[in-house]
VEXDREN-2710 file (C-alpha; in Angstrom, 1 decimal):
% VEXDREN-2710
k/r/px/py/pz
1/UNK/39.0/32.7/-1.3
2/UNK/38.8/29.7/-3.6
3/UNK/36.2/28.1/-1.4
4/UNK/34.1/31.2/-1.8
5/UNK/34.6/31.1/-5.6
6/UNK/33.5/27.5/-5.8
7/UNK/30.4/28.2/-3.7
8/UNK/29.5/31.3/-5.8
9/UNK/29.9/29.3/-9.0
10/UNK/27.8/26.4/-7.7
11/UNK/25.0/28.8/-6.6
12/UNK/25.1/30.5/-10.0
13/UNK/24.9/27.1/-11.8
14/UNK/22.0/26.0/-9.8
15/UNK/20.1/29.4/-10.1
16/UNK/20.5/29.4/-13.9
17/UNK/20.0/25.6/-14.3
18/UNK/23.3/25.2/-16.1
19/UNK/24.1/21.6/-17.2
20/UNK/27.8/22.3/-16.7
21/UNK/30.2/25.2/-15.8
22/UNK/33.9/25.7/-15.7
23/UNK/35.5/28.7/-14.1
24/UNK/39.2/29.6/-14.3
25/UNK/41.2/32.1/-12.2
26/UNK/44.5/33.5/-13.7
27/UNK/46.9/35.4/-11.5
28/UNK/50.4/36.7/-12.2
29/UNK/50.8/34.7/-15.4
30/UNK/49.3/31.3/-14.4
31/UNK/46.1/29.4/-13.9
32/UNK/45.7/29.2/-10.1
33/UNK/42.3/27.7/-9.7
34/UNK/39.7/25.8/-11.7
35/UNK/36.1/25.2/-10.7
36/UNK/34.4/22.4/-12.7
37/UNK/30.7/21.7/-12.1
38/UNK/27.9/19.6/-13.6
39/UNK/27.7/17.6/-16.7
40/UNK/29.4/17.9/-20.1
41/UNK/27.1/15.2/-21.5
42/UNK/23.6/14.9/-19.8
43/UNK/22.8/11.7/-21.7
44/UNK/25.8/9.7/-20.5
45/UNK/26.3/11.5/-17.2
46/UNK/29.9/12.5/-18.1
47/UNK/31.0/15.3/-15.8
48/UNK/32.7/18.6/-16.6
49/UNK/36.3/18.3/-15.8
50/UNK/39.3/20.7/-15.7
51/UNK/40.1/19.7/-19.3
52/UNK/36.6/19.8/-20.8
53/UNK/36.4/21.8/-24.0
54/UNK/33.6/24.4/-24.5
55/UNK/32.7/26.7/-27.4
56/UNK/33.4/30.3/-26.2
57/UNK/31.6/32.1/-29.0
58/UNK/32.3/35.9/-29.2
59/UNK/35.2/35.7/-26.8
60/UNK/37.0/34.6/-30.1
61/UNK/36.8/38.2/-31.2
62/UNK/39.8/39.6/-29.2
63/UNK/41.9/36.9/-30.8
64/UNK/40.8/37.9/-34.2
65/UNK/41.4/41.5/-33.4
66/UNK/45.0/40.9/-32.2
67/UNK/45.7/38.8/-35.3
68/UNK/44.7/41.8/-37.4
69/UNK/47.0/44.0/-35.4
70/UNK/49.8/41.5/-36.0
71/UNK/49.4/42.0/-39.7
72/UNK/49.3/45.8/-39.2
73/UNK/52.6/45.6/-37.1
74/UNK/54.3/43.7/-40.0
75/UNK/53.2/46.3/-42.5
76/UNK/50.8/44.1/-44.4
77/UNK/47.6/46.0/-43.7
78/UNK/46.6/49.6/-42.8
79/UNK/43.7/49.8/-40.4
80/UNK/42.3/52.9/-42.1
81/UNK/42.5/51.5/-45.6
82/UNK/39.2/50.6/-47.3
83/UNK/38.2/47.1/-46.7
84/UNK/38.0/46.6/-50.4
85/UNK/41.8/46.7/-50.6
86/UNK/41.9/43.4/-48.7
87/UNK/38.5/41.9/-49.7
88/UNK/38.2/42.8/-53.4
89/UNK/34.6/41.6/-53.6
90/UNK/33.6/44.5/-51.3
91/UNK/34.5/47.0/-53.9
92/UNK/31.2/46.2/-55.7
93/UNK/29.2/46.8/-52.5
94/UNK/27.0/49.8/-53.1
95/UNK/27.4/52.4/-50.3
96/UNK/24.3/53.2/-48.2
97/UNK/24.4/56.8/-49.4
98/UNK/26.5/58.5/-52.1
99/UNK/28.4/60.5/-49.5
100/UNK/29.2/57.5/-47.2
101/UNK/32.8/56.9/-46.3
102/UNK/34.3/53.6/-47.3
103/UNK/34.2/50.8/-44.7
104/UNK/37.7/50.4/-43.2
105/UNK/39.4/47.6/-41.3
106/UNK/39.2/49.7/-38.2
107/UNK/35.5/50.2/-38.6
108/UNK/35.1/46.4/-38.5
109/UNK/37.3/46.1/-35.4
110/UNK/35.3/48.4/-33.3
111/UNK/31.8/47.8/-34.8
112/UNK/31.1/51.1/-36.5
113/UNK/30.9/49.9/-40.1
114/UNK/27.1/50.6/-40.2
115/UNK/26.1/46.9/-40.2
116/UNK/23.0/45.7/-38.3
117/UNK/23.4/43.8/-35.0
118/UNK/23.2/40.2/-35.9
119/UNK/23.6/37.9/-32.9
120/UNK/20.8/35.5/-33.5
121/UNK/21.5/35.2/-37.3
122/UNK/25.3/35.1/-37.0
123/UNK/25.2/32.4/-34.4
124/UNK/23.5/30.0/-36.8
125/UNK/25.8/30.5/-39.8
126/UNK/29.2/29.6/-38.4
127/UNK/29.5/26.9/-41.1
128/UNK/29.1/29.4/-44.0
129/UNK/31.2/28.4/-47.0
130/UNK/33.5/30.9/-48.8
131/UNK/31.1/31.0/-51.7
132/UNK/28.2/31.7/-49.4
133/UNK/30.1/34.6/-47.8
134/UNK/30.9/35.9/-51.3
135/UNK/27.2/35.8/-52.2
136/UNK/26.3/37.6/-49.0
137/UNK/28.8/40.4/-49.8
138/UNK/27.4/40.6/-53.4
139/UNK/23.7/40.5/-52.7
140/UNK/23.1/41.1/-49.0
141/UNK/21.4/44.1/-47.4
142/UNK/24.5/44.9/-45.3
143/UNK/24.0/48.4/-44.0
144/UNK/21.6/49.6/-41.3
145/UNK/23.2/53.1/-41.5
146/UNK/26.1/54.9/-43.0
147/UNK/29.6/53.8/-41.7
148/UNK/31.3/55.7/-38.9
149/UNK/28.2/57.1/-37.2
150/UNK/27.6/54.8/-34.3
151/UNK/28.5/51.6/-32.5
152/UNK/26.4/48.6/-33.4
153/UNK/27.8/45.1/-32.6
154/UNK/28.3/43.1/-35.8
155/UNK/29.3/39.4/-36.2
156/UNK/29.5/40.0/-39.9
157/UNK/32.1/42.6/-39.4
158/UNK/34.4/40.1/-37.6
159/UNK/33.6/37.5/-40.2
160/UNK/35.0/39.9/-42.8
161/UNK/38.1/40.4/-40.6
162/UNK/38.6/36.6/-40.9
163/UNK/38.5/37.0/-44.7
164/UNK/41.1/39.8/-44.4
165/UNK/43.3/37.5/-42.4
166/UNK/43.0/34.7/-44.9
167/UNK/43.6/36.9/-47.9
168/UNK/46.5/38.9/-46.5
169/UNK/48.3/36.1/-44.7
170/UNK/47.9/33.7/-47.7
171/UNK/46.6/30.9/-45.5
172/UNK/43.2/30.0/-44.0
173/UNK/42.3/32.1/-41.0
174/UNK/42.2/29.0/-38.8
175/UNK/45.8/28.0/-39.8
176/UNK/47.1/31.5/-39.2
177/UNK/45.6/31.6/-35.7
178/UNK/47.1/28.2/-35.0
179/UNK/50.5/29.3/-36.1
180/UNK/50.4/32.8/-34.5
181/UNK/48.8/32.0/-31.2
182/UNK/47.8/28.4/-30.4
183/UNK/51.2/26.7/-31.0
184/UNK/53.4/29.3/-29.4
185/UNK/51.2/29.6/-26.3
186/UNK/50.8/25.9/-25.9
187/UNK/47.1/25.9/-26.5
188/UNK/47.1/22.3/-27.8
189/UNK/43.3/21.6/-27.4
190/UNK/42.1/24.9/-28.9
191/UNK/40.5/24.6/-32.3
192/UNK/37.7/26.0/-34.5
193/UNK/36.5/22.5/-35.4
194/UNK/33.8/21.7/-32.8
195/UNK/32.9/18.5/-34.6
196/UNK/36.4/17.2/-34.3
197/UNK/36.6/18.4/-30.7
198/UNK/33.6/16.1/-29.9
199/UNK/36.0/13.1/-30.1
200/UNK/37.7/14.2/-26.9
201/UNK/36.4/15.6/-23.6
202/UNK/33.8/18.0/-25.0
203/UNK/30.8/19.8/-23.4
204/UNK/27.7/19.4/-25.5
205/UNK/25.5/22.4/-25.7
206/UNK/21.9/22.3/-24.4
207/UNK/18.8/24.3/-24.3
208/UNK/15.9/24.2/-21.8
209/UNK/12.3/24.7/-23.0
210/UNK/10.0/24.7/-20.0
211/UNK/11.1/21.5/-18.3
212/UNK/12.4/19.8/-21.5
213/UNK/16.2/19.6/-22.2
214/UNK/17.5/19.1/-25.7
215/UNK/20.9/19.2/-27.3
216/UNK/21.6/22.2/-29.6
217/UNK/22.8/21.5/-33.1
218/UNK/26.6/21.8/-33.3
219/UNK/27.4/24.4/-35.9
220/UNK/30.4/23.3/-38.0
221/UNK/33.5/25.3/-38.6
222/UNK/33.2/27.6/-41.6
223/UNK/34.1/30.9/-43.2
224/UNK/32.8/33.1/-40.4
225/UNK/34.4/31.4/-37.4
226/UNK/36.5/34.5/-36.8
227/UNK/33.5/36.0/-35.1
228/UNK/32.8/33.3/-32.6
229/UNK/33.8/29.7/-33.5
230/UNK/36.5/28.9/-31.0
231/UNK/36.6/25.8/-28.9
232/UNK/39.0/25.7/-25.9
233/UNK/39.6/24.4/-22.4
234/UNK/40.2/26.2/-19.1
235/UNK/44.0/25.5/-19.1
236/UNK/44.4/26.6/-22.7
237/UNK/42.3/29.7/-22.3
238/UNK/44.2/30.6/-19.2
239/UNK/47.4/30.8/-21.3
240/UNK/45.6/33.3/-23.6
241/UNK/44.5/35.4/-20.6
242/UNK/47.9/35.3/-19.1
243/UNK/49.5/36.4/-22.4
244/UNK/47.1/39.4/-22.7
245/UNK/47.7/40.4/-19.1
246/UNK/51.4/40.2/-19.6
247/UNK/51.2/43.3/-21.8
248/UNK/50.7/45.5/-18.7
249/UNK/52.4/47.6/-17.6
250/UNK/54.3/49.3/-20.4
251/UNK/58.0/48.6/-19.8
252/UNK/61.5/48.2/-21.2
253/UNK/61.6/44.4/-21.0
254/UNK/62.4/42.5/-24.3
255/UNK/59.4/41.4/-26.3
256/UNK/58.5/37.8/-25.9
257/UNK/55.7/37.6/-28.4
258/UNK/53.8/36.3/-30.2
259/UNK/52.5/39.9/-30.7
260/UNK/53.9/43.2/-29.4
261/UNK/52.7/44.2/-25.9
262/UNK/51.8/47.6/-27.2
263/UNK/49.4/46.0/-29.7
264/UNK/47.7/44.0/-26.9
265/UNK/47.3/47.2/-24.9
266/UNK/45.9/48.9/-27.9
267/UNK/42.9/46.5/-28.0
268/UNK/41.8/48.0/-24.7
269/UNK/41.6/51.7/-25.8
270/UNK/38.3/53.3/-26.5
271/UNK/37.8/53.0/-30.2
272/UNK/34.0/53.3/-30.3
273/UNK/31.4/55.5/-28.6
274/UNK/30.4/54.3/-25.1
275/UNK/27.3/52.1/-24.7
276/UNK/25.4/50.5/-21.8
277/UNK/26.7/46.9/-21.3
278/UNK/24.5/44.2/-19.9
279/UNK/25.2/42.9/-16.5
280/UNK/24.0/42.9/-12.9
281/UNK/24.8/46.6/-12.7
282/UNK/24.9/48.0/-16.3
283/UNK/27.6/50.6/-16.7
284/UNK/28.9/52.7/-19.5
285/UNK/31.3/50.6/-21.6
286/UNK/33.5/51.4/-24.5
287/UNK/34.5/48.9/-27.2
288/UNK/38.2/48.6/-28.2
289/UNK/39.3/46.0/-30.6
290/UNK/37.6/42.8/-29.5
291/UNK/37.6/43.9/-25.8
292/UNK/35.2/46.0/-23.8
293/UNK/36.6/48.6/-21.4
294/UNK/34.6/49.6/-18.3
295/UNK/35.4/51.5/-15.1
296/UNK/33.9/49.6/-12.2
297/UNK/33.5/51.6/-8.9
298/UNK/34.8/48.6/-6.9
299/UNK/37.2/46.8/-9.2
300/UNK/38.6/49.8/-11.1
301/UNK/39.5/49.4/-14.8
302/UNK/38.0/46.2/-16.2
303/UNK/38.5/44.6/-19.6
304/UNK/35.9/42.0/-20.5
305/UNK/33.9/40.3/-23.3
306/UNK/30.9/38.0/-23.3
307/UNK/30.2/35.1/-25.6
308/UNK/27.0/33.3/-26.5
309/UNK/25.9/30.6/-29.0
310/UNK/23.1/28.1/-29.1
311/UNK/24.2/25.8/-26.4
312/UNK/26.8/28.0/-24.8
313/UNK/27.5/31.1/-22.7
314/UNK/30.8/32.5/-21.6
315/UNK/32.5/35.6/-20.3
316/UNK/36.1/36.8/-19.5
317/UNK/36.9/39.6/-17.1
318/UNK/40.4/41.0/-16.6
319/UNK/42.0/43.6/-14.4
320/UNK/45.2/44.5/-16.3
321/UNK/46.4/46.8/-13.6
322/UNK/46.2/44.1/-11.0
323/UNK/47.5/41.2/-13.2
324/UNK/44.6/38.8/-12.7
325/UNK/41.5/37.6/-14.6
326/UNK/38.5/35.3/-14.3
327/UNK/36.6/33.5/-17.0
328/UNK/33.7/31.1/-17.2
329/UNK/32.2/28.7/-19.8
330/UNK/28.8/27.1/-19.6
331/UNK/26.9/24.7/-21.8
332/UNK/23.4/26.2/-21.9
333/UNK/22.1/28.5/-24.6
334/UNK/23.2/32.1/-23.9
335/UNK/24.0/31.3/-20.3
336/UNK/24.5/34.8/-18.6
337/UNK/28.0/34.0/-17.4
338/UNK/28.7/37.8/-17.6
339/UNK/26.7/38.1/-14.3
340/UNK/28.9/35.6/-12.6
341/UNK/32.4/36.9/-13.3
342/UNK/31.9/40.3/-11.6
343/UNK/30.9/38.5/-8.4
344/UNK/33.9/36.3/-8.6
345/UNK/36.0/39.4/-9.4
346/UNK/34.7/41.0/-6.2
347/UNK/35.7/38.0/-4.1
348/UNK/39.2/38.1/-5.6
349/UNK/39.4/41.9/-5.1
350/UNK/38.5/41.7/-1.4
351/UNK/40.7/38.7/-0.7
352/UNK/43.9/39.7/-2.5
353/UNK/46.3/42.2/-1.0
354/UNK/46.0/45.7/-2.4
355/UNK/48.8/46.6/-4.8
356/UNK/51.5/49.0/-3.5
357/UNK/50.9/52.6/-4.4
358/UNK/52.5/53.8/-7.7
359/UNK/55.6/55.8/-7.0
360/UNK/55.6/59.4/-8.5
361/UNK/58.1/60.3/-11.1
362/UNK/61.1/62.5/-10.1
363/UNK/59.4/65.4/-12.0
364/UNK/56.1/64.9/-10.2
365/UNK/57.9/64.5/-6.8
366/UNK/59.7/67.8/-7.4
367/UNK/56.4/69.6/-8.2
368/UNK/54.6/68.2/-5.1
369/UNK/57.5/69.3/-2.9
370/UNK/57.3/72.8/-4.4
371/UNK/53.5/73.0/-3.9
372/UNK/53.9/72.0/-0.3
373/UNK/56.5/74.7/0.3
374/UNK/54.3/77.3/-1.5
375/UNK/51.4/76.4/0.7
376/UNK/53.5/76.5/3.9
377/UNK/55.0/79.9/3.0
378/UNK/51.7/81.2/1.5
379/UNK/53.8/82.3/-1.5
380/UNK/54.4/80.7/-4.8
381/UNK/57.0/83.1/-5.9
382/UNK/59.7/81.4/-3.9
383/UNK/59.2/78.2/-5.9
384/UNK/58.8/79.9/-9.3
385/UNK/61.6/77.8/-10.8
386/UNK/59.2/74.8/-10.4
387/UNK/56.4/76.5/-12.4
388/UNK/55.8/76.4/-16.1
389/UNK/55.9/79.8/-17.9
390/UNK/52.1/79.9/-18.2
391/UNK/51.2/79.4/-14.5
392/UNK/51.8/82.9/-13.2
393/UNK/50.5/84.4/-16.5
394/UNK/47.2/82.6/-16.3
395/UNK/46.7/83.6/-12.6
396/UNK/49.1/86.5/-11.7
397/UNK/51.4/86.1/-8.7
398/UNK/49.4/88.4/-6.3
399/UNK/46.2/86.3/-6.9
400/UNK/48.1/83.0/-6.5
401/UNK/49.6/84.2/-3.2
402/UNK/46.3/85.5/-2.0
403/UNK/44.7/82.1/-2.7
404/UNK/47.5/80.3/-0.8
405/UNK/47.3/82.8/2.1
406/UNK/43.5/82.2/2.4
407/UNK/43.9/78.5/2.4
408/UNK/46.7/78.6/4.9
409/UNK/44.6/80.8/7.2
410/UNK/41.6/78.5/7.0
411/UNK/43.3/75.1/7.2
412/UNK/46.5/75.7/9.0
413/UNK/49.7/73.7/8.9
414/UNK/49.8/70.7/6.5
415/UNK/51.7/67.6/5.6
416/UNK/51.7/65.8/2.3
417/UNK/50.0/62.4/2.2
418/UNK/48.5/59.9/-0.3
419/UNK/50.2/60.8/-3.6
420/UNK/48.2/59.4/-6.5
421/UNK/50.0/59.8/-9.8
422/UNK/47.9/59.7/-12.9
423/UNK/51.1/59.3/-15.0
424/UNK/54.6/60.7/-15.1
425/UNK/53.4/64.3/-15.7
426/UNK/50.5/64.6/-13.4
427/UNK/48.4/63.4/-10.6
428/UNK/46.9/64.4/-7.3
429/UNK/47.9/64.4/-3.6
430/UNK/46.4/65.4/-0.3
431/UNK/47.4/67.9/2.3
432/UNK/46.5/66.7/5.8
433/UNK/45.9/70.1/7.5
434/UNK/45.3/71.1/11.1
435/UNK/41.7/72.1/10.2
436/UNK/40.8/69.8/7.4
437/UNK/42.1/68.1/4.3
438/UNK/42.9/69.5/0.8
439/UNK/43.0/67.7/-2.5
440/UNK/45.6/69.2/-4.9
441/UNK/45.8/68.4/-8.6
442/UNK/49.0/69.0/-10.5
443/UNK/49.6/68.9/-14.2
444/UNK/53.2/69.4/-15.6
445/UNK/54.4/70.8/-18.9
446/UNK/56.0/68.8/-21.6
447/UNK/59.3/70.7/-21.4
448/UNK/62.8/69.4/-20.8
449/UNK/62.4/70.4/-17.2
450/UNK/58.7/69.8/-16.6
451/UNK/57.1/72.6/-14.7
452/UNK/53.7/73.1/-13.0
453/UNK/51.3/74.2/-15.7
454/UNK/48.1/73.7/-13.8
455/UNK/47.5/73.7/-10.0
456/UNK/44.1/73.3/-8.4
457/UNK/43.2/73.2/-4.6
458/UNK/39.9/71.7/-3.5
459/UNK/38.4/70.9/-0.1
460/UNK/38.5/67.1/0.1
461/UNK/35.2/65.3/0.8
462/UNK/36.7/63.9/4.0
463/UNK/37.7/67.3/5.2
464/UNK/35.6/70.3/6.0
465/UNK/36.3/73.9/5.5
466/UNK/36.2/76.0/8.6
467/UNK/33.9/78.4/6.8
468/UNK/31.3/75.6/6.5
469/UNK/31.3/74.3/10.1
END
């Protein structure tokens, strides 16, 4: 598996003419593999190594988002409060229309504040001073539309979240991040100060114009670093990925910090309207808080986020339900690493053993057993105690029994197979019948003794109704 990953990374680096590339694989809480290719410094010939530091650009955003949630968890901010409560200068900002709602912290987290997409501009102003950000707030043309209407990716929004963190925590954003995340997680070489990072093993950023290579200017740390200024290494970043993945599944274990598991999972919820994400196969994606959530037909639920700066391109892809993730850092301007990580994810997906099926809850098992009996007997009345009060009111008993009798006549005897819980109160299972296969969807009620409130039989695609032969 790792040989394939190394080969795919090398082919990608050659195809996209990357000076250097590092790839990390995190599985079950630890860094299990690193691929290091090419040069960190073209001029001196210094190679990329396992510990080489790269700037990871907008992959910083999920750290910023979780830091905001840490303040929310401690009762210091309210996500739906107006931004002006935490950034007083914003109170003087004129709304785009007289009936516009105030910009909130939540609007910034999920890019619905109405600001314009600002990747090229934001990438060149990382070193903005506090006074310059104040001036931008006071005099800038901030709004492209009214807040709360649509998703539009905004670096400025996350820069303002950095100001929120500074003002509410009482310490500079960078210091709060160091105290909250970097120190507890052992991320000793993670920093926002790229110029200081140059003194150690650092990957310089490059651009290619035609056949001419040149170094990109290193943007200094500044007031808007919360949107994309982070510098880190593969071992350090693996600790972050492992920490995020440790939030799944929800469970009764004691919290181990540095932020509640529920808050990490909250970042992955859909908080903004879906949009088409870039990639080899663009798919509808929804933005959470600093993470994008996508349903991949091969990999399942994927959390991811790209990063790009002059001199750098990066991407992280995580499968929280499988407990593993892959990330890549490259040192060429806007390197499309987002096209590499899905390929590596597919290699991992095919090589790793499939997870064991999720066991149904006792309530769901009871319901499935009742449905199987009702099908066998062609009568739901005999299992009425397993039904919610609505089931036989929505479809009266004679009609339910007629449906079951018709299915039993067409498909014959059946056994239960392949139970797929959606959650504790619902899911689907399959009936392997003498003359085909049925898919059965069950939803339970929220009562003390959950009953079947919805029951749907469908001919499975793998089966064939006798009437259609």
